[in-house]
C-alpha positions in Angstrom: 0.0 0.0 0.0 1.3 3.4 -0.9 1.7 5.9 1.9 2.7 9.5 2.0 6.3 9.9 2.8 7.4 6.4 1.6 10.2 5.9 -0.9 9.9 3.8 -4.1 13.1 2.5 -5.7 15.1 4.2 -3.0 14.7 7.6 -4.7 11.1 8.6 -5.3 9.5 10.1 -2.1 5.7 10.1 -2.3 4.4 13.6 -1.5 0.7 13.6 -2.2 -2.0 11.8 -4.2 -3.1 13.8 -7.2 -5.4 11.5 -9.1 -7.1 8.1 -9.2 -8.3 6.0 -12.1 -9.8 2.6 -12.8 -6.6 0.7 -12.6 -4.1 3.1 -11.0 -3.5 5.9 -8.6 -1.3 8.8 -9.4 1.0 10.6 -6.9 3.3 13.6 -6.9 6.7 12.5 -5.9 10.2 13.9 -5.3 13.1 12.3 -7.2 15.9 12.8 -4.7 18.5 11.5 -7.1 17.8 14.2 -9.8 16.2 16.7 -7.4 12.9 17.1 -9.4 9.2 16.5 -9.0 7.7 13.6 -10.9 4.4 11.8 -11.3 4.3 8.2 -10.1 1.6 6.0 -11.4 1.0 3.0 -9.2 -1.0 0.0 -10.4 -3.9 -0.9 -8.1 -3.6 -3.9 -5.9 -6.4 -5.9 -7.5 -4.5 -6.2 -10.8 -1.3 -7.6 -9.2 -2.6 -11.1 -9.5 -2.9 -11.0 -13.3 0.6 -12.0 -14.4 -0.4 -11.6 -18.1 -1.5 -8.1 -17.5 1.6 -7.2 -15.5 3.8 -8.5 -18.3 2.0 -6.4 -20.9 2.0 -3.4 -18.5 5.8 -3.6 -18.3 6.4 -4.2 -22.0 4.2 -1.3 -23.1 5.6 1.0 -20.4 9.2 0.2 -21.5 8.2 0.9 -25.1 6.6 4.2 -24.1 9.8 5.1 -22.2 11.6 5.1 -25.6 9.5 8.0 -26.8 11.1 11.4 -26.5 9.2 14.3 -28.0 8.2 17.8 -26.7 4.5 16.9 -27.2 4.6 13.6 -25.3 4.7 13.2 -21.6 8.0 11.5 -21.0 8.2 8.2 -19.1 11.3 8.3 -16.9 11.3 5.0 -15.2 9.4 1.7 -14.7 9.8 -0.4 -11.6 8.3 -2.7 -9.1 8.8 -3.0 -5.4 7.3 -5.8 -3.3 3.8 -6.0 -4.7 3.8 -2.4 -6.1 4.2 -1.8 -9.9 4.7 1.8 -10.9 5.7 4.1 -13.8 7.6 7.3 -13.2 6.6 10.1 -15.6 7.1 13.7 -16.3 5.0 15.9 -14.0 3.1 18.5 -16.0 1.3 21.3 -14.2 -1.7 22.4 -16.2 -5.2 21.5 -17.3 -6.6 18.8 -19.5 -7.9 19.7 -23.0 -11.3 18.4 -21.7 -11.4 21.0 -19.0 -10.2 23.7 -21.3 -13.0 23.0 -23.8 -15.5 22.9 -20.9 -14.4 26.3 -19.7 -14.4 28.0 -23.1 -17.4 26.2 -24.7 -15.6 25.9 -28.0 -12.2 26.9 -29.3 -11.2 29.4 -32.0 -10.2 28.1 -35.4 -6.5 29.0 -35.2 -6.3 27.7 -31.6 -7.9 24.4 -32.6 -5.5 24.0 -35.5 -2.5 24.8 -33.2 -3.5 22.3 -30.6 -4.3 19.6 -33.1 -1.0 20.1 -34.8 0.9 19.6 -31.5 -1.1 16.5 -30.7 -0.5 15.2 -34.2 3.2 15.7 -33.9 3.3 13.7 -30.7 1.3 10.9 -32.3 3.6 11.0 -35.3 6.6 10.5 -33.2 5.0 7.5 -31.6 3.9 6.0 -34.9 7.5 6.2 -36.1 8.4 3.9 -33.2 5.5 1.6 -34.2 3.5 2.6 -31.0 -0.2 3.1 -31.4 -1.8 5.1 -28.7 -5.4 3.7 -29.1 -6.9 6.1 -26.5 -6.6 9.6 -27.9 -9.1 11.8 -26.2 -9.1 15.3 -24.5 -8.7 13.8 -21.1 -5.3 12.4 -22.2 -4.1 15.8 -23.6 -2.5 18.2 -21.2 -2.1 22.0 -21.8 0.8 23.0 -19.6 1.3 26.4 -17.9 3.5 27.6 -20.7 1.0 26.6 -23.4 2.8 23.4 -24.5 0.4 20.6 -25.5 1.4 17.2 -24.3 -0.1 13.7 -24.9 0.0 11.2 -22.1 -0.5 7.4 -21.7 1.3 6.5 -24.9 1.4 2.7 -25.3 0.0 2.1 -21.8 -3.6 1.5 -22.9 -2.5 -1.4 -25.0 -1.5 -3.3 -22.0 -5.1 -3.8 -21.0 -7.1 -6.7 -22.3 -10.8 -7.6 -22.1 -10.1 -9.3 -18.8 -9.0 -6.0 -17.3 -11.7 -3.7 -18.8 -14.1 -2.2 -16.2 -16.8 0.4 -16.3 -14.1 3.0 -15.5 -12.8 2.7 -19.1 -16.0 3.8 -20.6 -14.7 7.4 -20.7 -13.1 6.5 -24.1 -16.3 5.4 -25.8 -17.0 8.9 -27.3 -13.7 8.9 -29.1 -13.3 5.2 -30.0 -12.8 4.2 -33.6 -15.3 1.8 -35.2 -12.8 -1.0 -35.5 -12.0 -0.7 -31.8 -15.7 -0.7 -30.9 -16.0 -3.8 -33.0 -13.1 -5.5 -31.3 -11.2 -5.8 -34.6 -7.7 -5.0 -35.6 -6.6 -1.3 -35.2 -3.5 0.5 -36.3 -2.2 4.1 -36.7 -5.4 5.2 -38.4 -7.4 4.4 -35.3 -5.5 7.3 -33.6 -6.3 9.5 -36.5 -10.0 8.8 -36.0 -9.9 9.6 -32.3 -8.0 12.8 -33.1 -10.7 13.8 -35.6 -13.4 13.3 -32.9 -11.3 15.5 -30.6 -11.0 18.2 -33.2 -14.8 18.0 -33.7 -15.3 18.6 -30.0 -12.8 21.5 -30.0 -14.7 23.2 -32.9 -18.3 22.6 -31.8 -18.0 22.1 -28.0 -19.7 18.7 -28.3 -18.9 15.1 -29.3 -20.6 13.9 -32.5 -22.2 10.8 -30.9 -24.3 10.8 -27.7 -26.4 8.0 -26.3 -28.2 6.7 -23.3 -25.5 4.1 -22.7 -21.9 3.4 -23.8 -23.3 0.6 -26.0 -25.5 3.0 -28.0 -22.6 5.4 -28.4 -20.3 2.5 -29.6 -23.0 1.4 -32.1 -23.2 5.0 -33.5 -19.5 5.0 -34.1 -20.0 1.8 -36.1 -23.1 2.7 -38.1 -24.2 6.3 -37.2 -23.9 9.2 -39.5 -21.9 12.1 -38.1 -23.4 15.6 -38.4 -20.9 17.8 -40.2 -19.4 20.4 -37.8 -20.4 23.3 -40.0 -24.0 22.6 -39.3 -23.3 23.5 -35.7 -20.8 26.3 -36.4 -21.1 27.8 -39.9 -18.0 29.9 -39.3 -15.8 26.7 -39.5 -13.7 26.9 -42.7 -14.5 24.3 -45.4 -10.9 23.0 -45.3 -11.0 22.3 -41.6 -14.4 20.6 -41.8 -13.1 18.3 -44.5 -10.0 17.5 -42.5 -12.3 16.4 -39.6 -14.6 14.5 -41.8 -11.7 12.7 -43.5 -10.2 11.7 -40.1 -13.5 10.3 -38.9 -14.4 8.1 -41.8 -15.8 4.7 -40.8 -13.4 2.7 -43.0 -9.7 3.1 -42.1 -8.7 3.2 -45.8 -10.8 6.3 -46.3 -8.9 8.2 -43.6 -5.5 9.8 -43.8 -2.9 7.2 -44.5 -0.6 8.7 -41.9 -0.4 11.5 -39.4 2.2 13.1 -41.5 -0.4 13.7 -44.2 -2.8 15.1 -41.6 -0.2 17.6 -40.3 0.5 18.8 -43.9 -3.2 19.5 -44.4 -3.5 21.2 -41.0 -0.6 23.5 -41.9 -2.2 24.4 -45.2 -5.6 25.0 -43.5 -3.8 27.4 -41.2 -2.5 29.4 -44.2 -5.5 29.0 -46.5 -8.5 28.2 -44.4 -11.1 28.8 -47.0 -9.4 26.9 -49.8 -11.1 23.6 -50.6 -8.0 21.4 -51.0 -8.7 18.3 -48.9 -9.0 15.2 -51.1 -11.4 12.6 -49.8 -10.4 9.0 -50.6 -12.8 7.2 -52.9 -14.5 4.0 -51.9 -16.4 1.3 -53.7 -20.1 1.1 -53.0 -20.7 -2.4 -54.3 -19.6 -4.2 -51.1 -22.4 -5.9 -49.1 -23.7 -4.6 -45.8 -22.3 -6.5 -42.9 -24.7 -7.6 -40.1 -23.2 -7.8 -36.7 -23.3 -11.2 -35.1 -24.7 -12.0 -31.7 -21.2 -12.6 -30.4 -20.1 -9.1 -31.5 -23.1 -7.6 -29.7 -22.4 -9.8 -26.7 -18.8 -8.5 -26.6 -20.1 -4.9 -26.7 -22.6 -5.7 -23.9 -19.9 -7.2 -21.7 -17.6 -4.2 -22.2 -20.3 -1.7 -21.3 -22.0 -3.1 -18.2 -21.7 0.2 -16.4 -22.4 3.6 -17.8 -19.7 5.5 -16.1 -18.4 7.7 -18.9 -15.3 9.1 -17.1 -12.2 7.0 -16.9 -10.4 9.1 -14.4 -11.5 10.7 -11.2 -9.4 13.8 -10.7 -8.7 15.1 -7.3 -9.5 18.9 -6.8 -6.3 21.0 -7.2 -5.4 24.4 -5.3 -6.5 27.2 -7.2 -4.3 28.5 -9.7 -3.7 30.9 -12.4 -6.0 33.8 -11.8 -9.5 32.7 -12.7 -8.6 29.4 -14.4 -9.3 26.3 -12.4 -6.1 24.2 -12.4 -6.0 20.5 -12.6 -3.1 18.5 -11.3 -1.5 16.4 -14.0 -2.9 12.9 -13.8 -2.6 9.7 -15.8 -4.9 6.7 -16.2 -4.7 3.3 -17.6 -7.7 3.6 -19.9 -8.0 0.7 -22.2 -8.3 1.1 -25.9 -9.9 -2.3 -26.2 -13.2 -0.9 -24.9 -15.5 -3.6 -25.9 -13.4 -6.6 -26.9 -9.8 -7.6 -27.7 -10.7 -10.2 -30.4 -8.9 -9.3 -33.6 -11.2 -9.2 -36.6 -10.8 -7.9 -40.0 -12.8 -4.8 -40.8 -16.0 -5.6 -42.8 -14.9 -8.3 -45.1 -15.8 -7.2 -48.6 -17.6 -10.0 -50.5 -18.0 -10.1 -54.2 -21.5 -9.1 -55.3 -23.4 -7.1 -57.8 -23.7 -3.3 -57.5 -27.0 -2.3 -55.8 -28.7 1.0 -55.9 -28.3 3.6 -53.2 -31.9 3.3 -52.3 -31.6 -0.4 -51.6 -28.6 0.1 -49.4 -30.3 2.8 -47.4 -33.4 0.6 -46.7 -31.2 -2.4 -45.8 -29.0 -0.3 -43.6 -31.9 1.1 -41.6 -33.4 -2.3 -41.1 -30.1 -3.7 -39.9 -29.5 -0.8 -37.6 -32.9 -1.2 -36.0 -32.4 -5.0 -35.5 -29.0 -4.4 -34.0 -30.2 -1.8 -31.5 -33.2 -3.9 -30.5 -30.9 -6.9 -30.0 -28.4 -4.9 -28.0 -31.2 -3.5 -25.8 -32.6 -6.9 -25.2 -29.3 -8.5 -24.2 -28.4 -5.6 -21.9 -31.9 -5.5 -20.5 -31.8 -9.2 -19.6 -28.4 -8.6 -17.8 -29.7 -5.7 -15.7 -33.2 -7.1 -15.1 -35.1 -4.6 -17.2 -37.4 -7.4 -18.5 -39.3 -9.9 -16.3 -40.7 -12.8 -18.2 -41.3 -14.9 -15.1 -43.5 -12.3 -13.4 -41.4 -12.2 -10.3 -40.4 -8.7 -9.3 -38.9 -7.3 -6.1 -40.6 -4.5 -4.2 -38.7 -1.8 -6.1 -39.7 -3.3 -9.5 -36.3 -4.8 -9.9 -36.1 -8.0 -11.9 -35.4 -11.3 -10.2 -34.8 -14.6 -11.9 -35.7 -16.7 -8.9 -36.5 -20.4 -8.7 -39.1 -19.7 -6.1 -37.0 -20.4 -3.0 -36.1 -17.8 -0.5 -32.8 -17.0 1.1 -31.8 -14.9 4.1 -30.3 -11.5 3.2 -26.8 -11.2 4.6 -25.6 -8.1 6.6 -23.4 -6.2 4.2 -23.1 -2.9 6.2 -19.5 -2.1 6.8 -18.2 -4.7 4.5 -16.0 -4.0 1.5 -17.3 -4.5 -2.0 -15.2 -7.7 -2.3 -16.5 -9.1 1.0 -20.0 -8.2 0.0 -19.7 -10.0 -3.3 -18.5 -13.2 -1.5 -21.5 -13.0 0.9 -24.0 -12.4 -1.8 -22.5 -15.2 -3.9 -22.9 -17.6 -1.0 -26.6 -16.6 -0.6 -27.2 -16.9 -4.4 -28.0 -13.2 -4.6 -26.7 -10.5 -7.0 -26.1 -6.8 -6.4 -25.8 -3.6 -8.3 -23.7 -0.8 -6.9 -24.2 2.9 -6.5 -22.0 5.3 -4.7 -22.5 8.1 -2.1 -20.6 10.1 0.4 -20.6 9.1 4.1 -19.1 10.4 7.3 -19.9 7.1 9.1 -18.4 4.5 6.7 -15.0 4.5 5.2 -14.3 4.5 1.5 -15.3 1.3 -0.4 -17.5 0.1 2.6 -21.2 -0.8 2.1 -23.3 1.9 3.7 -26.8 0.9 2.6 -28.5 -2.2 1.4 -31.9 -2.5 -0.2 -33.1 -5.3 2.2 -32.5 -5.5 5.9 -30.1 -8.2 7.2 -32.0 -11.4 8.0 -34.9 -10.5 5.7 -36.0 -13.4 3.4 -35.7 -12.6 -0.3 -36.1 -14.7 -3.4 -33.0 -16.5 -4.6 -31.1 -14.6 -7.4 -32.7 -11.3 -6.5 -30.8 -8.3 -7.7 -30.2 -6.2 -4.6 -29.3 -2.5 -4.8 -26.3 -1.7 -2.6 -24.8 1.8 -1.8 -21.0 2.0 -1.4 -19.4 4.7 0.6 -17.2 7.2 -1.2 -15.9 8.2 2.1 -16.3 11.5 3.9 -15.8 14.8 2.1 -14.9 16.5 5.4 -11.6 16.6 7.2 -10.2 18.8 10.0 -7.2 21.2 9.8 -4.7 19.8 12.3 -4.5 22.0 15.5 -0.7 21.6 16.0 0.7 23.3 12.9 2.0 26.5 14.5 5.8 26.4 14.9 6.3 23.5 12.4 8.8 23.8 9.6 7.7 23.9 5.9 8.4 20.1 5.5 6.6 19.1 8.7 3.5 21.1 7.9 3.4 19.6 4.4 3.4 16.1 5.7 0.8 16.9 8.4 -1.6 18.5 5.8 -1.2 15.6 3.3 -1.9 13.1 6.1 -5.2 15.1 6.6 -6.0 14.9 2.8 -5.4 18.7 2.5 -3.2 20.7 0.1 -0.8 23.3 1.5 -0.3 26.7 -0.2 2.5 28.8 1.2 2.8 32.5 1.9 5.1 34.6 4.1 4.4 37.1 6.9 6.3 38.9 9.6 5.9 37.5 13.1 7.0 38.6 16.5 6.0 35.2 18.0 7.6 32.7 15.6 11.2 32.6 14.4 12.0 32.8 10.7 11.1 29.6 8.8 8.4 28.4 11.2 4.6 28.3 10.7 3.1 31.5 12.1 -0.5 31.3 10.9 -2.9 29.1 8.8 -6.1 29.8 7.1 -8.7 28.5 7.6 -7.9 28.3 11.3 -6.6 25.3 13.3 -9.2 22.6 14.0 -11.6 24.0 11.4 -13.6 21.4 9.4 -13.1 21.7 5.6 -13.7 19.5 2.5 -11.1 16.9 1.7 -8.7 18.2 -0.9 -9.2 21.8 0.2 -6.3 24.2 0.1 -4.9 25.5 3.4 -2.8 28.7 3.2 0.2 28.3 5.4 2.0 31.5 6.5 5.7 31.0 7.1 7.4 33.5 9.5 9.9 36.0 8.2 10.8 36.9 11.7 9.9 40.2 13.4 9.0 42.9 11.0 11.6 45.5 10.3 9.9 48.9 10.5 11.6 52.1 9.4 11.1 55.7 10.4 12.4 59.1 9.3 14.8 60.8 11.7 13.7 64.4 12.6 16.3 67.2 12.9 16.5 68.4 16.5 19.4 70.9 16.1 18.6 74.1 18.1 16.1 72.2 20.4 16.5 72.1 24.1 17.3 68.6 25.4 13.8 68.0 26.7 12.2 69.1 23.3 14.7 67.0 21.4 13.8 63.9 23.4 10.1 64.3 22.8 10.6 64.7 19.1 12.8 61.7 18.7 10.7 59.4 20.8 7.6 60.4 18.9 9.3 59.1 15.7 10.0 55.7 17.3 13.6 56.4 18.1 15.6 56.1 21.3 17.8 58.9 22.8 21.2 57.6 23.6 24.1 59.4 25.3 23.9 63.2 25.9 27.2 65.1 26.0 28.1 68.8 26.0 30.4 70.9 23.8 31.2 74.5 22.8 29.6 76.1 19.9 29.8 79.5 18.3 26.5 78.8 16.3 24.2 77.4 19.0 23.6 79.0 22.3 24.2 77.3 25.6 21.6 74.6 26.3 20.7 74.0 22.7 21.3 70.8 20.7 24.4 71.5 18.6 24.8 67.9 17.1 22.9 64.5 16.7 24.5 61.2 15.8 22.1 60.4 12.9 21.4 63.4 10.7 17.9 64.6 10.2 16.0 63.2 7.2 17.7 59.8 7.3 15.6 56.6 7.2 16.4 54.0 9.8 14.9 51.1 11.7 12.5 51.9 14.4 14.1 51.9 17.8 17.5 53.1 16.5 19.6 55.1 19.0 20.4 58.8 18.5 23.1 60.5 20.5 22.9 64.3 21.3 25.5 67.0 22.0 24.3 70.1 24.0 26.0 73.5 23.5 27.9 75.2 26.3 28.3 78.3 24.2 31.5 79.5 22.5 34.7 77.9 23.5 36.8 79.8 26.3 40.5 80.8 25.6 42.9 82.2 28.2 45.9 84.6 28.0 48.6 85.8 30.4 48.5 89.3 31.7 51.4 91.1 30.1 53.8 93.4 32.0 52.7 97.0 31.2 54.2 99.0 34.1 56.5 101.9 33.3 55.0 102.0 29.8 53.3 105.0 28.5 49.5 104.8 28.7 49.4 104.4 24.9 52.0 101.6 24.8 50.3 99.7 27.6 46.9 99.9 25.8 48.4 98.5 22.6 50.1 95.7 24.5 46.8 94.6 26.3 44.9 94.7 23.0 47.5 92.6 21.1 47.2 90.0 23.9 43.4 89.6 23.5 42.5 91.8 26.5 40.4 94.8 26.6 41.6 98.2 28.0 39.3 99.5 30.6 39.3 102.8 32.6 42.6 104.7 32.8 43.1 106.3 36.2 45.7 108.9 37.3 47.6 109.3 40.5 50.8 110.4 42.1 53.8 108.0 42.0 57.5 108.0 42.0 57.4 107.4 38.2 57.5 110.2 35.8 54.2 111.6 34.8 52.5 109.7 31.9 53.9 106.3 32.8 51.8 103.4 34.0 52.5 102.7 37.6 49.7 100.2 38.3 47.1 97.7 36.6 44.1 95.8 37.8 45.8 92.4 37.2 49.4 91.4 38.0 51.7 90.4 35.2 51.5 86.6 34.5 47.9 86.2 35.7 45.8 83.7 33.6 42.8 85.6 32.2 40.0 84.8 29.8 40.4 86.3 26.4 38.7 89.6 26.3 39.0 90.4 30.0 38.9 94.2 30.8 42.1 95.6 32.4 42.2 99.0 34.2 45.4 101.1 34.3 46.8 103.8 36.6 49.0 106.5 35.0 51.4 108.5 37.1 51.1 112.3 37.7 54.6 112.4 39.0 55.7 112.6 42.6 53.3 114.1 45.1 54.2 117.8 45.8 55.2 118.9 49.4 53.5 121.9 51.2 55.5 125.2 51.5 56.5 126.5 55.1 53.8 128.5 56.7 54.7 132.2 56.9 51.4 133.2 58.4 48.7 131.4 60.3 46.8 129.0 58.2 43.4 130.0 57.1 40.3 128.5 58.4 39.6 125.1 56.5 36.7 125.2 54.1 36.0 121.4 54.1 35.2 118.9 56.7 38.1 116.8 58.1 36.8 113.7 56.4 37.1 114.9 52.9 40.4 115.0 51.0 41.4 117.1 48.1 44.4 115.0 47.4 43.8 113.3 44.0 45.9 110.4 45.1 43.3 109.5 47.7 40.6 109.0 45.1 42.7 107.0 42.6 45.4 105.4 44.5 45.2 101.7 43.7 46.6 101.0 47.2 43.0 101.0 48.3 42.4 98.0 46.0 45.4 96.0 47.0 45.5 92.5 45.5 43.9 93.7 42.2 46.5 96.3 41.1 50.1 96.0 40.3 52.4 98.7 41.6 56.0 99.6 41.9 
């Protein structure tokens, strides 16, 4: 049994199931040796016991592996492991031509020719290797994402025989050639017929033959008249209509002799669509009408017991390119021997006289009516549509009872195989229908027409309902924190398909699952797509740095923090431009874009820088020279005082600062200039006059200006 995660051949890791058919299941797998995705088609277990089929399966798969063409899905490998037989094929992401036609209704003329030419080129490459496809149909034609048309299942259908044909192969009946429907010999021209039917459907949006059952459709391929496509779509060019009609002639010899001839006409139709250049092959009309034997009708009946017209059940894919519904690439072992594998020659022509067209028409109608009535009678007897014994069950189903009753076995919960054994033991028959069930697993009996233990007539045909399984599953609730590989396995195990996206997350590290939609534990349909968001780590947010030059420190902090930034170190410095207390510098210039939370350092101005000078020696200089000396040393000359001193008049005898004192540049220095020695009083020759001022006042100018009263601040001699 194939399980997700297992390896086949030591190199192909099974990733997910992408399709299922009548005889096989298809899986997406990882080829670890060549590091690429592939499609692995595994034969179902019930066919492993047929050694003849296994042999043909291997032979035809190996033959198909020899094909290498851009319009053919390439077969990479064929293998078996334990009781598993598988084929490894190219994985093509796209949609089938059947789905494409269904979406568009019908295709444009040039588009039809383009697709038909690519399909024909692939068939041509196979025919050159003497491989006949025998199951050309839109379901086996894939249109990839890049617009390349590829044909799949080359040579594989031929492996099937009448013993392996089931109702699931009836999907081919609308495209089957008359010789295949008859169970006769078929060759390359059978593929040309099926391609012609496919072109008919592309142009008109319908198949030429429809019926109530596969048998009736097969009979129409053999004897029915096909409505020309221009009757449905008058805009179809005459050349293209004739190409289709020539491809779909009943007799192989009236069709194109090779696909190469067909490709040549398709190319010419592309260039000159309205030119009537297609030459129909002539045929003699003097051959007798051939009546089908009972054995031929019986073979048709046996091959068409069920009316399931779709050979492949495709699992729903995750939605894809814009509004187009994507289908995962899937393959199926549809059998080309739809109704029989007996080789017969096509309509043996007997010698006979030429008859008029009117006689042929009358005879043909009579024969067709007889054949249809005979086929309906045989099929009706098989399914119990007619009751000649008068014994009917309570639902008007036919029974062919001998009058005895048997006990109805309990089939509920049993597999179809187990139920068949129980019904055979009770001499009862059953017909199957399918329905979804949450209670019963897939392939288990969920309903039976009669209750267990109820007595029913022997050989009664009992209607039984088989479970298709539940359509609902639950999103696992432990996905958060998983890696991409872990969440893929978990979702595949729950029959769900992951679709990945990325988000920033503060709670999950980079590369881990941060979120899923729909949410954890939510019930969804099997095959649904779950969006998985992988963490990119915490989101890196950016901000614009404001300029805070000239701001006070408090205002600068508020502005930076409002922008999502952090204030770092705050230092001081001197500035001739910014006043004391203002921001004179910031570590990240204003207008820069940085991550949020970045640190910005500030420098606060202390005003202009302070310089010092030494007080020069200015004593004994003239007042003018002293002033020049102070100015040249960066000091400012202040008030110049006068007073008596031992120095000559006009010379500086004192200053407000001593020589050598460290002073700030620009400090104001006051000077004292000598008036000369203080004069002495003359001897008194007469009594002094009465004083005119009070004893506390002094007229001596030296008392007002003498720097001795400011000792410590003045320099003196």
